Structures are given as C-alpha cells and as structure tokens.
N, C-alpha and C positions, 0 to 999 in steps of 0.2 A: 208510947209503946208501939202503936201501929206504924209510925214512921221508922222506928228502929228495926222492927221485924221486916218491913218491906226493904229497907236498906240491906239487911242481912241476906235476904233472898237475892237481891241484885248483886251483892258481893260474891255469893256462891256462883252465880252465873258467870261473872267476870273472871273469876280465878279458875274457871274450867271444871267445875264440879260436874259429875255425871248428870245427864239430862233428867233422869228420873228423880234425882235428889232435888234439883231445882223445882221441878213441877210439884213434887210432894211437899216441899217446904212452902210453896205458894198456896197450895190447896189447904194445908194445915193452918196457915196464917189466916186465910179467908174464912175458913170454918170457925176458927177460934173467935174472931171478932163478930161473926154472925151468930154466935152462941149456938152453933150446931155441933152435936157430939162428934168427936173425931172417929168414932166407930163407923161412921158412914163411909170412910175410906175403905175399911176392910170389907164392908158390904158391897161396895162397887167392884172391888177386886174379885170377890166371890161371884158376883153377877157376870163378870167377864169370863171367868173360868167355866161358868155353867152354860156358856153360849155354845151350842152345837157346832156352829160354823168354825169356831176357833180350832177344832180338831184338824182342820185343813192346813193350818199354818205349819206345825212341826212336820207333818207328813210330806207336804209339798217341798218344804225346805230340805228335808232329808233326801228326797228324790233328786232335787237340784244339785246338792253337793255330790251325790253319787255319780250323776251324769257328768258333772264338771270334772270328776276324777278319771272318767273313762276316756276313750278315744272317739267319742261321739262327734266332737267338733270336726275331725278329719273326714269322717264318713258323711257328715252333713254338708260340708263344703263340696265334696266330690259329687254328691247326689244333685245338689242344686246347679253345679257347674255343668253337669252332663245335660240337664234339661233346659237350662237357661243360657248357657255360655255361647250359644250360636247367635243370639240376638245382638243388635247394635247396642253397645254398652252392656252386654250380657254379664260380664264378670262383676260389674258394679251392682247390677240387679241381684246377682248371686250373693254378693256381700250383704245387701240390705235384707234379703229374705233370710239368709242364714243367721245373721246376728239377731234379727227379730225373734226367730224361733228359739234360738239358743238362750237369749235373755229371758224369754217368757217362761221357759222350763227351769232355768237355773236361778232366776230371780236376782241376778247380780250383773249389773252393767260392767263393772270392772273385770269380772271373770271372763266375760265375752271378749273384751279387748285383749286380754292376755292369751286366752285359749284360741279363739277364732281369728282375732286380728293378727296374731302371729303367723297364721297360715295365709291369710288373705293379703296382707301388706306386700310381701315379696312377690306373690302371684300377680298382683295388680301392676307392680312396677315392671315385672318381667313381660307382662302382656302389652306394655307400651304406655300405660297411664303415667302421667307426671307424678313424681314422688310426693310433692306437696298435696296434690289432689288425692292420692292414695292415703296419705296420712290423715287428711281431714275426713275422708270417707270412713275409715275404720274407727276413728275416734268418735264420730257422731253416730255411727250405726250401733254402737254398743248399748245404747239405751232404747232402741226402737221397740223392743218387745214389752215395755212396761204396760201397754194397754191391752195386751193379749193374755188370755187365760193360759195357765193358772198363775199369772203374775202375783207375787206377794203384795205389792202395794195396792193392787186392785182389791184383794181380799181384806187388807187392813182398812182401807177406806170404807168398805162395806160393813165391817165389824163396828167401826167407830160410829158411823151414821145410824146403823140399826139400833145402837144403844141410846139414841137421842129421841126415840118415840115420835118420829115425824108424822105429819098428817097424810103424807103421800109416800108410804114405804115402798121398798123395792126388794127384789131378791138378788143374790149374788150372781145368779144365772143371767139376769137382765143386765147387770154390769158387765159381765163377760161378753155378751152379745153386742152391747153398745160400743165396745172398743174395736171391733173388727173393721168396720168401714173407715174410721179415722186412721188406723194403721195402714190400710191399703192406700188411702189418699196420700199419706206421707211417702210411702214407697214409690208410688206413681210419680209424684212431683220430684222426688230425689232422682229417680231413674231418668226422667225427662231432662233434668238439669245435667246429669252425667253424660247423656247423649249429646246435648247441645255444647257442653264445655269441652268435649273431646273431638269436635269437628276439625277436620284437617290433620288429625293425628292418626297414624296407622295403628289400630288396635287389633291384636291377635284374638281370633275367636276360636272356640272349640267346635268341631264338626259333630253334629248329633249322629250317633250310630246306635242301632238297636242293641248290639252286643254290649257296648259300654253302658248303655242305659240299664240293661238287664243286670249287669254285674254290679252297678252302683246300687240298684234296688235290692239285689240279693245280699250285698254287704250290710244293708240297713234292715234286713228282714225282721230282726228282733225289735228294732226301735220304731219302725214305721207304724205298726199297729197301735202304738201308745197314744199319739195325738188323735188318731181316728176313733179309737174306742173311748178314751177318757173324755176328750173334748166333745165328741159326738154324743156321749152319754150325758154330759153336762148341758149342752145346748138343747138337746131333745127333752130334758127333764127326766130321763131314765135313771140317772145317778143324781143324788144330792152331792153337793160339793165335797162334803166330808167323806162320803163314800167313794167318790172319784179319787180323792187324795189317798185313801187307804189302798185302793186298787193300784194306783200309780206307784206308791212306795213299795208294795209287795212285788209288783212286776219288775220294776227297775232293780230291786235288790236281787231277785232271782237271775235276771238276764245278765247284769254286769258282774256279779260275783260267782255265779255257778255255771252259767252257759258260756258267756264270752270270756269270763275270768280276767277282765281288765282291771277290776278293783280287787286286789288281793284281800283275803280274809283277815290277814294281819293288819291291813290298813283300815279295815272297816270300823274298828273301835275309835280311832282318831278322827276319821271323817264324821262319825256320828257325834262325837264330842263337839267338834267344830260347829256342826249344824245346830246342835241343841243349845250351845252357848249363844249363838245368834238368836235363836228362838226365845231363850230365856230373857235376853236383853229387850227384845221387842215386847214380850208379854209384861215385863216389869214396867216399861215405859207406858204401855197401853193401860195397865191397871191404874196407875197413879194419875194418868192424864184423864181417864174417864171420871175419876173422883173430882179432879179439878174442873172438868166440864160440868159436873153436877153443881159445883159452887157457882160457876159463871152463869148458869141458867137460873139458879135461885137468886142470884144478885142482879139478874136482868142485864148483864153486861152486853150480850149480843144486841138486845133491843136498844139499849142506850147508844151503842156504837152505830146501829142502823139509823137512829134518830139524828145522831151527829152528822153522819154521811149524807143524810137526806137534806141537810141545810146547804150542801154544795152540789149534790147529785140527785136528780129527781127522775131519772129514767134508766131503764135496764141497759141500754146501749152504752151509756157512759160508765155505768157501774162495771160492766164487763171489761171495758178498756182499763179502768183502774185495777181491777182484779188481776188481769193478765200482767200488768206492770209489776205489781207487788209480788205475785207468785214467781215471775221470772227472776226477780232480785233474790227472793228467798231460796229458790232452787239453786242459785249460784253459791250461796253461803251456808245452806243447811243440807244435811243428808235427807233423803226422801222420807224416811220414817219419822225423823224429828219434825219435819215440815207438816206431815200428816197429823200427828198428835197435837201439835201446837195450833195449827191454823184451821183445821176442819171444824172444830166446835164453834169457832168464831164466824167463819164465812158461810156455813150452811144455813143458819137462821136468816142471815142477811140476804143470801141468794134466794131463799124461799119467799122472802118479803118482796123481792123484785120479780117474782114469778118464774124463777129459773128451776127447772126440774133437777132434783138431786142426782139422778143418774147422769144427766148431761154435765152437771157441775163436776162430778167425779172425773169424767173424761177430760174436761178443760183443765182441772187441777193437775192430773198426771201428765197431760201433754206439756204443760208448763214445766213440771219437774223434769221431764225427759230432756227438754231443751236446756234447763238449768244445769244439768250434768256437765255440759261443755261450754257454758257461758263464761267468758273471761270476766274477771281475772282469776277466779279460784274455783271454777267448775271441777269436780273431782276427776272426771274422765280425762281432762287435760293433763293432770299430773300423772295419772296412771299411764297414759299413752307416752308422755315424755320420758318416764322411767323405762317403760317396756321397749320403746324404739330408740332410746338414747338420743332424743332430739331436744333442742332448747324449747322452753315453754313458750317463748315468743313466736317461734315457728309454728307451734300448735295453734296459737291464737289466729295467725294469718290463714292457716290451713282450714280451720273449722268455720270461719265467719261466713263464707258463701253457703255452706250447708245449713248453717243456723238461719240465714235469711230465707232459704227455701222452706225450712220447717216453720218459720214465723208466718209465712204465707198460709201454710197448712193450718197453723194454730188459729189464724183469723177466720178461716173457713169453718173449722170445727166449732169455734166460739159462736159465730153468728148464723150458722146453719144447723140448728139443733136437730133437724130431721136426719142429718148424717149419722148421729148417734142413736136416735130414737125411732128410726124408720121401721125397724123390725119388732118394736115393742108396743104394747097396748097401753100407752100412757098419755 
C-alpha cells in the first residue's frame, strides 16, 4: 500500500498536477502511515492564516500590480538616468538600479523585463552599447531586486522559517536589512564589469543639469516618498511589516488611481483579481507545504538527511558549495515560490546543524534563485526576454553568461562572508 500511494504521488508530479496537489498528497500519505490524524493539515493551514506577517503578502502584491500597471517604469528610468547617466557606464548602472527597485516593489522579475527592459534595451543600444551586451544586461537585471524589501520571496522565506520554531529566530525586518549590502555588491560588480567590457567603445553619456534633475524629481514627487517612508519605517522598527504593507497599498491606490489617474478605476477590479489569484495560489501552496513540513520534522527526515550528508561532508565550507550547486540547478527548473516551499524545510535544519545563521541562509537561497532565473537552458527570464525582444533563445544564452559569471563571483562572496549580510544585525 505504501509503495502504491508513493507511486501515485510520483505520477501526479510527472503528469503536471498543480504543486499544492502533489505536496498535499505527499503529506496525507505520510500522515496516514504515521497514524497521525489528517486534521493536522487543517490545523497547519489555520496556523498559517493566523500569522500576522501574512497580511503583508496580499497587500504588497496588490501594490506591486498597481505600480506595474502605471507609468512608474518610465519615470524611474528617467530619474536614475538623470542622476547616474553622466558616469562611465552610467546607463548600465541606471539599468541595474532601476530594475532592482522595480522588481523589489512589484515582486515579479518577468514584469521588470517587459516594463523596464522594453525602455532600457533600445536606450542602451542607441547610447552605443553592443546589442548582445544590452540584451544580457536587461535579462539578468530583471531579478536583481529579490533581496530588497519588500520582495515577496523574502517575506515568504520569513513566513516558512518562522513556522519551524527555530532556536535562533529572526524578524522579517532583520531579513530585509540583511539583503541590502549583498544587492549593492552585485550592482557594484556588474557596474565594474560593464565599464570594463565597454572600453574602447564610444558610449553616449547624459550631462547632469539641475533643471533636468529637478524635473525628474518633480515627476516622481508622488512615488519618491514611498520607499523613504515605508522602508525607513520598516528598517527603523517604526512600522511592523504588515502595517507598512497596509500603508503602501493605501498610498499606491490613492496616488495611481485618484491623483495621477494612470490606473483607470475600470481596470482596478481586474488588476485586483489578478493580484489576489496569485496570492491565493501562494497561500494554498504555503498551507499544504507547512503541513508537509510538520510531517518531515515528525519523521526526522531533515536529521536523517543531515546524517547521510555527514558521511560525505563534514565541514560547513563543503556543505555551502554543495548547497549552492543544488540551489542553482533548482533555480533553473523551478519557479522561486515552488523552490521555497519545497527546499526551505529540508535545508534549514541541516544548515543550522552546520552552524549557518538562518538569515544568512535566506540571503544565500534567494541569491541563488535570482541567478537561476536566467541560468540556461530553461531559466524563466531567458524565455520572457526571448519573447519580448524577439531574439533566439540561444542568443540569450550567449548574452547572459558573462553577467551570470559576475553574479556567481558575488554569490561566492555572499556565501563565504556572512558578515556582509549580518553586519548590521545583532546575531
């Protein structure tokens, strides 16, 4: 019976059943043979719904969908270009910063490529950058903001780990703070590569003028207070994350629909439905995955997996190498939400056993997922960019590999220099 039910779960996965169905079937099978009442699944779902932090998910998602529907991308590109476009490689740096900020607030790498990349790609080519370089830049930049608040993957990682009752708990604010320096490191390394790779090429720069700067700031006058107030409130502890999410949603709704009127009231219902369908999918997967996590812990699966790995690996350094390899491969074949709910319950106990801080682990995890978005052969951003810019997928492979190598260097530093993530935290 156990073999038949396990085969049934495997067949569900192979025929493409929804992820929550596969996880739920696996959890029910495990609980059934462990003689644990299946009501524990509904208890876990209720425990998830009762989590205060979870309020932030639908509110930040709604805000991101509204911002993606507006003309924020054009104003953000103009603002960063005015202030950074005069530098050597300035437009490339503009692209990195713009994409990182846009992805952080919208929570969707693909949206960034479509909305911001569509503006930046022709601008880069017109400024003198090679077409392949420009293509690789906008494709890889789309996922840069995954480590910045209020990124949805950061929040989801925090929710999952906080349900595991760890001996060294953390707050979501600490997770947000931990991602700042790693993202800056990535942008600095990518910017340095951009400058070095364009030597000998005449690149047009924008001249900084006070009038243009003031006009760009004035055009952004309604959106500029948003990161300052919301993120400042989160980092300072003035706002709880759920309170910051509520403030963000209300502010974005008023600005984009009533003041700027870029999101028509008639479109608001469909945008809200799209956002909540995504949230509903995430919550459903989270609920059943936490029930499955409960089974894994009861069955001591992470401990057994740790004991097995210890027969081959006996130090943290080697474990981190193996972890990065596995996560890079998973990032290329799974979407980030699936990877989070499947892998986090397994790797967190093992990482703690090797003495790795859970906040540092979260940054490592999402840095890998960020690179996995454009890792050949099936990274999601590769296909989105191929469709958006009408380029062969093989050309995208060649265009993104140099940027991927630069980010792998950043990943190594993030992995083996935990102080980069934890320097501002008392851990």
